[in-house]
C-alpha positions in Angstrom: 95.3 100.3 87.8 97.5 101.4 90.7 98.3 97.8 91.5 99.4 97.3 87.9 101.7 100.3 88.0 103.2 99.3 91.3 103.8 95.8 90.0 105.5 97.1 86.9 107.7 99.4 89.0 108.6 96.5 91.3 109.5 94.3 88.4 111.7 97.0 86.8 113.5 97.6 90.1 114.1 93.9 90.8 115.3 93.4 87.2 117.8 96.3 87.6 119.0 95.0 91.0 119.4 91.4 89.9 121.7 92.4 87.0 119.6 90.6 84.4 119.1 93.9 82.5 122.8 94.2 81.7 124.3 90.6 81.5 127.4 91.8 79.6 128.1 94.7 81.9 131.1 93.0 83.5 132.7 92.3 80.1 131.9 95.9 78.9 133.5 97.6 81.9 136.5 95.3 82.0 135.8 94.3 85.6 136.9 90.9 86.8 134.5 88.1 85.9 135.5 86.3 89.1 133.4 88.6 91.3 131.7 86.4 93.9 129.3 89.0 95.2 130.9 89.2 98.6 130.5 92.4 100.5 133.7 93.9 101.7 133.6 96.7 104.3 136.1 99.5 104.0 138.8 99.5 106.6 138.7 102.9 108.2 141.0 102.2 111.1 143.9 104.2 109.5 141.7 107.2 108.7 142.4 110.5 110.5 139.7 112.8 111.9 139.3 114.7 108.7 139.0 111.6 106.5 136.3 110.2 108.8 134.4 113.5 108.6 134.6 113.4 104.8 133.3 109.8 104.8 130.4 110.8 107.0 129.5 113.7 104.6 129.6 111.2 101.7 127.3 108.8 103.6 124.9 111.6 104.3 124.9 112.8 100.7 124.2 109.3 99.5 121.3 108.9 102.0 119.8 112.2 100.8 120.1 111.0 97.2 118.3 107.8 98.0 115.5 109.7 99.7 115.2 112.1 96.8 115.0 109.2 94.3 112.4 107.5 96.3 110.4 110.7 96.6 110.6 111.2 92.8 109.4 107.7 92.1 106.5 108.0 94.6 105.5 111.3 93.0 105.6 109.8 89.5 103.5 106.8 90.6 100.9 109.2 92.2 100.8 111.3 89.0 100.4 108.2 86.8 97.6 106.9 89.1 95.7 110.1 89.0 95.7 110.6 85.2 92.2 110.4 83.9 
């Protein structure tokens, strides 16, 4: 049963990350349809000290959010697995 739940969660996550869940999302948001999927890193060479500090705070908040989401998913899986 736990393996089935984990497999279902993995399938849902891979579907979301692959973009198959929302095939018309590009058209709905008005984004360019010519997106190639390339990763562009932000150029921070012109940032001053305060801007770099703000960027670091943003990165830390995003990391904390990812950890919290992962912890919530694990908790829900454990709760579902222990239902009798």
